[in-house]
Short mmCIF file of the C-alpha atoms (twelve columns), coordinates in Angstrom:
data_MODEL
# 
_entry.id   MODEL 
# 
loop_
_atom_site.group_PDB 
_atom_site.id 
_atom_site.type_symbol 
_atom_site.label_atom_id 
_atom_site.label_alt_id 
_atom_site.label_comp_id 
_atom_site.label_asym_id 
_atom_site.label_seq_id 
_atom_site.Cartn_x 
_atom_site.Cartn_y 
_atom_site.Cartn_z 
_atom_site.pdbx_PDB_model_num 
ATOM 1  C CA . MET A 1  93.321  152.937 13.566 1 
ATOM 2  C CA . LEU A 2  94.104  155.972 15.702 1 
ATOM 3  C CA . PHE A 3  94.908  155.435 19.363 1 
ATOM 4  C CA . ARG A 4  94.730  158.279 21.821 1 
ATOM 5  C CA . SER A 5  96.121  158.281 25.322 1 
ATOM 6  C CA . VAL A 6  93.674  158.154 28.190 1 
ATOM 7  C CA . PRO A 7  93.609  161.275 30.380 1 
ATOM 8  C CA . PRO A 8  95.226  160.580 33.778 1 
ATOM 9  C CA . GLU A 9  92.033  161.374 35.715 1 
ATOM 10 C CA . LEU A 10 89.970  158.925 33.657 1 
ATOM 11 C CA . HIS A 11 92.681  156.289 34.015 1 
ATOM 12 C CA . ALA A 12 92.758  156.783 37.790 1 
ATOM 13 C CA . ARG A 13 88.969  156.635 38.118 1 
ATOM 14 C CA . THR A 14 88.809  153.496 35.987 1 
ATOM 15 C CA . ARG A 15 91.490  151.713 38.001 1 
ATOM 16 C CA . LEU A 16 89.782  152.816 41.211 1 
ATOM 17 C CA . ALA A 17 86.410  151.491 39.992 1 
ATOM 18 C CA . CYS A 18 87.957  148.159 38.964 1 
ATOM 19 C CA . THR A 19 89.717  147.817 42.303 1 
ATOM 20 C CA . HIS A 20 86.486  148.612 44.150 1 
ATOM 21 C CA . ALA A 21 84.499  146.105 42.064 1 
ATOM 22 C CA . VAL A 22 87.015  143.326 42.717 1 
ATOM 23 C CA . ALA A 23 87.061  144.016 46.463 1 
ATOM 24 C CA . ASN A 24 83.267  143.843 46.567 1 
ATOM 25 C CA . CYS A 25 83.203  140.597 44.570 1 
ATOM 26 C CA . VAL A 26 85.640  139.022 47.017 1 
ATOM 27 C CA . GLN A 27 83.520  140.226 49.919 1 
ATOM 28 C CA . ALA A 28 80.358  138.777 48.332 1 
ATOM 29 C CA . VAL A 29 81.937  135.330 47.897 1 
ATOM 30 C CA . GLU A 30 83.366  135.421 51.420 1 
ATOM 31 C CA . THR A 31 79.898  136.293 52.759 1 
ATOM 32 C CA . LEU A 32 78.392  133.402 50.806 1 
ATOM 33 C CA . CYS A 33 81.005  130.999 52.167 1 
ATOM 34 C CA . THR A 34 80.459  132.243 55.700 1 
ATOM 35 C CA . ALA A 35 76.724  131.677 55.339 1 
ATOM 36 C CA . ALA A 36 77.374  128.165 54.028 1 
ATOM 37 C CA . GLY A 37 79.270  127.336 57.197 1 
ATOM 38 C CA . THR A 38 81.669  124.425 57.312 1 
ATOM 39 C CA . THR A 39 80.369  123.126 53.973 1 
ATOM 40 C CA . ALA A 40 82.530  125.740 52.233 1 
ATOM 41 C CA . ASN A 41 85.621  124.286 53.934 1 
ATOM 42 C CA . LEU A 42 85.263  120.878 52.301 1 
ATOM 43 C CA . VAL A 43 87.666  120.423 49.400 1 
ATOM 44 C CA . SER A 44 84.833  118.688 47.531 1 
ATOM 45 C CA . SER A 45 82.641  121.794 47.832 1 
ATOM 46 C CA . PRO A 46 82.422  124.098 44.794 1 
ATOM 47 C CA . LEU A 47 82.465  126.986 47.269 1 
ATOM 48 C CA . HIS A 48 85.939  125.989 48.426 1 
ATOM 49 C CA . ARG A 49 87.364  126.351 44.920 1 
ATOM 50 C CA . LEU A 50 85.339  129.509 44.226 1 
ATOM 51 C CA . LEU A 51 86.739  131.166 47.326 1 
ATOM 52 C CA . ALA A 52 90.311  130.252 46.390 1 
ATOM 53 C CA . ASP A 53 89.813  131.554 42.852 1 
ATOM 54 C CA . VAL A 54 88.220  134.842 43.852 1 
ATOM 55 C CA . ARG A 55 90.918  135.544 46.425 1 
ATOM 56 C CA . ALA A 56 93.559  135.332 43.677 1 
ATOM 57 C CA . VAL A 57 92.014  138.147 41.610 1 
ATOM 58 C CA . PRO A 58 92.999  141.105 43.853 1 
ATOM 59 C CA . GLN A 59 96.622  140.045 43.560 1 
ATOM 60 C CA . HIS A 60 96.662  141.222 39.953 1 
ATOM 61 C CA . VAL A 61 98.575  144.467 39.397 1 
ATOM 62 C CA . MET A 62 95.617  146.129 37.654 1 
ATOM 63 C CA . VAL A 63 93.043  145.604 40.413 1 
ATOM 64 C CA . GLY A 64 94.969  145.225 43.676 1 
ATOM 65 C CA . SER A 65 93.988  147.357 46.657 1 
ATOM 66 C CA . PHE A 66 97.321  149.163 46.385 1 
ATOM 67 C CA . ASN A 67 95.843  151.019 43.372 1 
ATOM 68 C CA . ASP A 68 93.822  153.181 45.759 1 
ATOM 69 C CA . LEU A 69 96.926  155.131 46.770 1 
ATOM 70 C CA . ASP A 70 98.069  155.938 43.245 1 
ATOM 71 C CA . ALA A 71 94.533  156.696 42.032 1 
ATOM 72 C CA . GLY A 72 94.193  159.169 44.882 1 
ATOM 73 C CA . ARG A 73 97.547  160.746 44.066 1 
ATOM 74 C CA . VAL A 74 96.593  161.197 40.403 1 
ATOM 75 C CA . LEU A 75 93.191  162.639 41.310 1 
ATOM 76 C CA . LEU A 76 95.002  165.145 43.536 1 
ATOM 77 C CA . GLY A 77 97.250  166.129 40.632 1 
ATOM 78 C CA . LEU A 78 100.315 164.222 41.826 1 
ATOM 79 C CA . ASP A 79 102.338 161.608 39.982 1 
ATOM 80 C CA . PRO A 80 101.675 157.958 40.818 1 
ATOM 81 C CA . THR A 81 104.387 156.106 42.716 1 
ATOM 82 C CA . ASP A 82 103.915 152.918 40.678 1 
ATOM 83 C CA . PRO A 83 105.518 153.139 37.219 1 
ATOM 84 C CA . LEU A 84 102.916 150.671 35.896 1 
ATOM 85 C CA . PHE A 85 100.039 152.922 36.903 1 
# 
């Protein structure tokens, strides 16, 4: 199987899209929990666990909000500051 490297612009756009999608998912769950009111605060509520789980996702190195900076740098033709980018 032949593997080719991904062009930097495509890599940056993909990481940016993933970061954006995760941020919007978190916002959707937070909106749902806000609409549910204090019910979402009960440890016995499925919303309580869902909110905790979804808030953990943006902490991942591949989809954290800090990717915006390096994606922008790459799209401007600059090198990313994160060696994992």
